[in-house]
C-alpha positions as MATLAB code, in Angstrom:
seq = 'MAKIVLGVGTSHSPMLSTPPEQWPEHAKRDLANTKLWAWDGKTHTYEEMVEMSPSSIAAELTMDVWREKDAANQAAIAKLGDVIADAAPDVLVIVGDDQHELIHDDNMPSLLVYWGEKLLNKPRDRTRMPPSIALAAWGNEFDGEVELDGQASLGLHIIESVMAEEFDVAHSKELPDGRGEGHAFGFVHRRVLDGKRIPPTVPILQNTYYPPTQPLPKRCYAFGNALRRAIESWDSDARVAVLASGGLSHFVIDEKLDRGVLKALQEKDADHLRTLPVELLNSGNSEIRNWITVAGMVEDKDMTLVDYVPCYRSPASTGCAMAFAYWE';
ca = [
     160.687  123.987   87.619;
     162.062  127.296   88.883;
     162.622  130.192   86.504;
     165.123  133.053   86.437;
     162.960  136.115   85.861;
     165.516  138.884   86.395;
     169.235  139.571   86.442;
     170.806  142.580   88.150;
     174.288  144.055   88.414;
     175.312  146.736   90.913;
     178.440  148.332   92.279;
     178.760  148.345   96.065;
     181.529  150.871   96.721;
     181.737  152.770  100.038;
     181.591  155.936   97.925;
     177.947  155.069   97.200;
     177.147  155.523  100.887;
     179.326  158.593  101.447;
     178.281  162.217  100.806;
     180.358  163.674   97.945;
     181.702  166.328  100.314;
     183.547  163.515  102.074;
     184.883  161.628   99.062;
     188.373  163.043   99.782;
     188.388  160.822  102.878;
     188.482  157.799  100.579;
     191.297  159.361   98.540;
     193.447  159.382  101.685;
     193.613  155.585  101.470;
     194.882  155.886   97.903;
     197.735  158.145   99.010;
     198.999  155.409  101.312;
     198.585  152.617   98.760;
     201.947  151.603   97.281;
     200.401  148.957   95.024;
     197.709  150.563   92.919;
     196.814  148.200   90.081;
     196.647  150.189   86.847;
     195.418  149.740   83.290;
     198.821  148.295   82.294;
     198.234  145.293   84.553;
     201.004  146.373   86.947;
     201.139  148.003   90.368;
     202.276  151.577   90.924;
     202.630  154.058   93.753;
     200.243  156.978   94.041;
     202.932  159.342   92.769;
     203.563  157.144   89.738;
     199.860  157.100   88.966;
     199.723  160.896   89.079;
     202.466  160.970   86.440;
     200.673  158.368   84.307;
     197.252  160.034   84.491;
     195.999  162.592   81.942;
     195.748  166.187   83.126;
     192.070  166.124   82.132;
     191.376  164.210   85.371;
     191.476  167.575   87.166;
     188.107  168.464   85.654;
     186.613  165.396   87.381;
     187.665  166.538   90.835;
     185.296  169.433   91.497;
     182.489  169.399   94.028;
     179.917  170.178   91.331;
     180.986  167.093   89.348;
     181.019  164.930   92.456;
     177.523  166.016   93.441;
     176.230  165.347   89.941;
     177.768  161.882   89.923;
     176.521  161.084   93.407;
     172.994  162.035   92.331;
     173.291  159.720   89.324;
     174.485  156.874   91.558;
     171.641  157.284   94.036;
     169.079  157.400   91.237;
     170.510  154.207   89.755;
     170.412  152.369   93.093;
     166.775  153.395   93.526;
     165.997  152.244   89.985;
     167.429  148.792   90.638;
     165.399  148.544   93.838;
     162.250  149.375   91.896;
     163.106  146.845   89.177;
     163.523  144.076   91.748;
     160.347  145.100   93.565;
     158.391  145.067   90.313;
     159.694  141.593   89.453;
     158.725  140.376   92.953;
     161.043  137.339   92.932;
     160.507  134.539   95.405;
     164.254  134.018   95.829;
     167.342  136.162   95.302;
     170.685  134.588   94.387;
     173.560  137.035   94.958;
     177.027  136.466   93.503;
     179.565  138.501   95.465;
     183.039  138.468   96.940;
     184.471  138.393  100.446;
     187.328  140.637  101.576;
     188.593  138.872  104.688;
     185.226  139.415  106.362;
     184.115  135.801  106.745;
     186.821  133.908  104.856;
     190.512  134.145  105.694;
     193.872  132.725  104.735;
     193.393  129.617  106.845;
     190.917  128.372  104.216;
     190.246  130.386  101.060;
     187.985  128.515   98.601;
     187.575  129.690   95.042;
     183.789  129.225   95.058;
     181.392  128.840   97.977;
     177.617  128.404   98.206;
     175.807  129.333  101.421;
     172.722  127.248  102.155;
     171.753  128.232  105.654;
     168.144  128.667  106.726;
     168.979  132.128  108.089;
     171.360  134.916  107.139;
     172.420  137.490  109.713;
     173.050  141.163  108.965;
     174.922  142.571  111.948;
     176.562  145.949  112.604;
     180.340  145.762  113.000;
     182.570  147.659  115.399;
     183.205  150.854  113.455;
     185.910  152.009  115.846;
     188.171  149.334  114.354;
     187.622  150.459  110.754;
     189.541  153.072  108.765;
     187.635  156.353  109.194;
     186.446  156.487  105.579;
     185.150  152.906  105.728;
     183.371  153.566  109.018;
     181.749  156.581  107.383;
     180.107  154.350  104.772;
     179.444  151.231  106.868;
     175.772  152.133  107.263;
     175.328  151.235  103.592;
     176.037  147.568  104.322;
     174.337  147.235  107.705;
     170.991  147.883  109.315;
     170.802  149.896  112.523;
     170.539  146.735  114.573;
     170.978  143.012  114.125;
     168.558  141.678  111.499;
     167.898  138.013  110.773;
     167.130  137.473  107.089;
     165.803  134.343  105.427;
     168.059  132.056  103.457;
     166.789  129.485  100.958;
     168.353  126.220  102.074;
     166.503  124.022   99.589;
     167.724  125.944   96.559;
     171.190  126.364   98.056;
     171.563  122.612   98.545;
     170.199  121.905   95.080;
     172.712  124.328   93.547;
     175.555  122.618   95.388;
     174.499  119.143   94.290;
     173.834  120.251   90.724;
     177.115  122.090   90.128;
     179.059  119.312   91.854;
     177.558  116.913   89.321;
     178.994  119.216   86.644;
     182.453  118.972   88.279;
     182.488  122.346   90.032;
     183.988  121.411   93.399;
     182.397  124.185   95.426;
     182.826  124.768   99.133;
     179.660  125.070  101.177;
     178.502  126.707  104.390;
     175.312  126.426  106.434;
     176.165  129.031  109.066;
     178.165  132.219  109.543;
     181.140  132.347  111.908;
     180.171  133.124  115.496;
     179.485  136.791  116.032;
     179.717  137.758  112.372;
     177.141  139.022  109.919;
     177.031  138.794  106.143;
     179.792  140.459  104.118;
     179.585  143.846  102.428;
     178.815  142.489   98.941;
     175.575  141.024  100.267;
     174.802  143.556  102.965;
     174.870  146.402  100.445;
     172.173  144.697   98.383;
     169.945  144.088  101.391;
     170.530  147.484  103.019;
     170.764  149.883  100.088;
     169.235  148.301   96.991;
     166.350  146.601   98.808;
     166.010  148.911  101.814;
     162.373  149.592  102.553;
     161.274  146.932  100.085;
     160.576  143.230  100.481;
     163.789  141.215  100.918;
     163.369  137.752   99.386;
     165.014  134.664  100.858;
     168.625  134.816   99.683;
     171.242  132.347   98.486;
     174.694  133.989   98.721;
     177.362  132.663   96.376;
     180.899  133.771   97.193;
     183.632  133.989   94.587;
     187.215  134.608   95.643;
     187.849  137.491   93.285;
     190.570  139.261   95.278;
     193.111  136.837   96.641;
     195.539  134.633   94.699;
     196.162  131.840   94.121;
     192.526  130.634   94.033;
     190.905  133.351   91.907;
     188.676  131.708   89.270;
     189.545  132.462   85.655;
     187.039  134.546   83.673;
     186.131  131.544   81.527;
     185.547  129.526   84.701;
     183.242  132.241   86.038;
     181.178  132.249   82.863;
     180.940  128.452   82.830;
     179.986  128.523   86.520;
     177.215  130.961   85.660;
     175.941  128.570   83.003;
     175.960  125.744   85.554;
     174.157  127.899   88.117;
     171.441  128.675   85.583;
     170.926  124.991   84.873;
     170.827  124.288   88.597;
     168.187  126.935   89.255;
     166.066  125.880   86.293;
     166.173  122.232   87.405;
     165.076  123.018   90.972;
     161.764  121.295   91.678;
     159.859  124.454   92.493;
     157.703  127.008   90.734;
     159.754  129.818   92.321;
     160.599  132.968   90.415;
     164.295  133.679   90.950;
     166.315  136.886   90.567;
     170.107  136.688   90.249;
     172.422  139.568   91.089;
     176.093  140.482   90.642;
     177.473  142.643   93.456;
     180.687  144.631   92.976;
     182.850  146.386   90.407;
     183.519  147.853   88.024;
     187.140  149.078   87.928;
     188.733  150.416   91.119;
     190.807  151.627   92.834;
     192.385  152.936   89.644;
     189.584  153.569   87.193;
     190.000  151.891   83.803;
     187.241  153.165   81.541;
     188.505  151.211   78.549;
     188.201  147.951   80.488;
     184.793  148.888   81.887;
     183.276  150.002   78.615;
     184.530  146.857   76.916;
     182.899  144.720   79.609;
     179.605  146.623   79.429;
     179.551  146.420   75.633;
     180.159  142.670   75.805;
     177.369  142.263   78.348;
     174.939  144.198   76.176;
     175.935  142.352   73.008;
     176.123  138.931   74.708;
     179.758  138.628   73.644;
     180.704  135.704   75.848;
     184.105  135.314   74.168;
     185.136  138.805   75.271;
     184.118  138.094   78.859;
     185.776  134.671   78.926;
     189.078  136.007   77.624;
     189.507  139.141   79.722;
     193.199  139.375   80.692;
     193.591  138.183   84.269;
     196.280  140.796   84.903;
     193.529  143.422   84.572;
     191.307  141.681   87.140;
     193.199  142.437   90.319;
     192.260  144.561   93.330;
     188.786  146.077   92.922;
     188.718  145.260   89.203;
     188.542  141.630   90.265;
     184.871  142.025   91.168;
     184.094  142.119   87.450;
     184.216  138.336   87.826;
     180.860  138.519   89.624;
     179.302  140.207   86.600;
     180.817  137.557   84.316;
     179.227  134.771   86.369;
     175.801  136.425   86.309;
     176.189  137.010   82.562;
     176.475  133.250   82.209;
     173.239  132.892   84.175;
     171.223  135.329   82.039;
     172.646  134.891   78.547;
     169.104  134.395   77.230;
     168.070  137.856   78.461;
     168.706  141.403   77.255;
     170.642  143.857   79.402;
     169.517  147.399   80.139;
     172.332  149.634   81.309;
     170.877  151.985   83.914;
     174.086  153.996   84.260;
     177.861  153.923   84.177;
     179.417  156.559   86.439;
     183.226  156.714   86.715;
     183.780  158.511   90.025;
     187.333  159.843   90.143;
     188.524  161.061   93.524;
     192.182  162.020   92.966;
     194.595  163.189   90.230;
     196.062  159.652   90.295;
     192.934  158.339   88.495;
     191.817  156.634   91.686;
     188.186  156.181   92.562;
     185.502  153.703   91.620;
     183.658  153.236   88.343;
     180.052  152.529   89.268;
     177.778  150.433   87.075;
     174.123  149.529   87.395;
     172.218  147.249   85.022;
     169.483  144.659   84.774;
     168.526  141.805   82.455;
     164.970  140.839   81.515;
];
C-alpha cells in the first residue's frame, strides 16, 4: 500500500515573487478595496482599517524590514524545496484553491479532485492582469508552456475512496481549453520545486473563497482524514508527499489567528482547527482551510515550522502573513 512520507505547507502570495522595493504596488490594490476582511470578522474600508490598526505598524513599513522579511521568505521557500527533494516522493498531492482561474460561477463545487494524465502549466496574458499581479506572475508560471505529469490512478482511487465515505466530490480529467493550472499549484511547481524533480501531481481543489459552497473547517479536517485513508489504501508501493498551498491571513494580517493555527498544527490540536470561526476565514484567510485539510492527512506526523513572516505593506495592516512548514 502507498505511504504518506511527508507533509508540507506553504504560502503562495504574489509578494513572494515580487522584490521588496515593489511591495507598494500590491498596497495600491488595498487602497481600492472597500471590503477588507478584518480580525473582527467584518469588512472595512482601507481608511477604517488605518483607524483600527496600531501605530506600531509604521515600524513594519521600512525598506530595511521588507528586505529582511523577503530574505526570510526566500530562504523558507528554498528550504521546503530541499525537504521535498530529500524525501524524493513518487507522487505529490497538492491541496489548493482556485480564484476564478479554472472554476467560475456557472459551476462552483466545494471539493474537486483532478485525475488527468497530464497537467499543463501555461503562461497567461499578463497585459490583462493588474500591474502588481503581472509583476509576480512569473512565480506561478514557467517561461513557456510545460506539460507536467498527473497521477490518474491515484486520483481516481481518491475519488472512489472518498465517495465511499460520503464526500460527494466533483472530478475533472482535463483543464479547460487554453488554460493552465491555477496559481495555488503553479507556485508549488515553479517556485518550490523549480530546478528540482517535479513528481506526478494530483491537484485537489477546495473552494475556500466563494460562498455559499465553502467547506466548514471541521469538514476540511474530516476530508483530510478521508484523503489519508484513500492514499494509504491505494494498491501501490508509492511514497506520497501531501502539500497545503496558500495562507495564512491576508489581505488584513491577523497574527492572533495565524499563531493560534500554527500552535494547533504543532500541538495536533484538531479541535482548535475544526472549530475555527468561519467569519475569520474569508478572503485570503480562507486558504487556511487548505492547511486544515493537510493537517487531517498528517495527524500522525510532527510539524516543523520553518518560518512565520507577517509581511505588512500598509498602515491599514494589509499584507500577507507567510508561513512555511513540513511534517515528518
